[in-house]
N, C-alpha and C positions, 0 to 999 in steps of 0.2 A: 753357787758357792764353790769355793776352791777346796780341793782335796789333794794331799800329798800321798802318792802311791810309792811305797818304798819296798823294793824287792831285792832279795839276796839269792844269788844263784846257788844251785847244788854244787858242791865241790866236784871238779873234774868235768863240768858240763860246758866248757867253752866251745867245743865243736857244735853243740846244740844251739848255743847263742849265735854263732857265726852262720850256721845253716838256715836259721829262722830270721835273721836280722832284716832282710829285705821286706818280708811280710810285716814284721813288727813296725818298721819305720813307716810303711804305707798305712798301717792302722793308726799310728800316731797322727799322721798328716790328714787323715780323714775324719778326725774327731776333735773336740774342743780342748786341745792340749795347750797349756800356757807356757810350759818349759819342760824339757826332758833331757836326760843324758845318763850315761853309764857311770857306775862306781868303778874305780880302778884299784887293783892291788898288784904291786910290782909291774905296773904298766899294762896289765891285762884286765879286760872287762870282767866284772864279777857280780854285778847287780845293776839295778836301775832306780832312778828317781824321776818320777813324772808328776807334775802338778797339772791337774785336769779340772775343768769346770763342769760341774754336774749339779742337778737340782737338790740332791740329798745324798746321804751316805750310802743308801741301798743302790742308787744309780751309779755311784762311784765304784762300789764293789763289783757291780755287774760289768762296768767298763773294764776294770782290772781283770776280771775273769775272761773277758773277750779278747784280751791281748794274745796274739799268736805265740809269744813266749810262754804264757801260762798254759796254753793248749799243748805246747810241745813238752811240758813237764820240766821246764828249765828251773823254776824257782823252788828254793828250799823254804822260803818264807815270803809272805806278802802282808804288808800293813797298809791300811787305808785310813787316813786321819784328816779331819778338817784342818785347813791351813789358812792362815791370814797373811796377806801380803802387807808388808810394812814399808819396804824399800824396793824400788824397781818396777 
């Protein structure tokens, strides 16, 4: 099943994002990610959208918790929701 992981950064935590980015991207590349990218505000990264394939919601939540960004305390909020591909 596909799950959308929607994350919003804590205000003022762009340095945390930049310092952790290499580990985050390596994590994405090592797991069943369908698509991923940052949200932008005024041209600066401020959150993430990742669509990941996992067997169930619990596994998707565990995947999100394993993200190096999460471990670094970057996110103010994280939402994991079942997602259905219609186009693309």
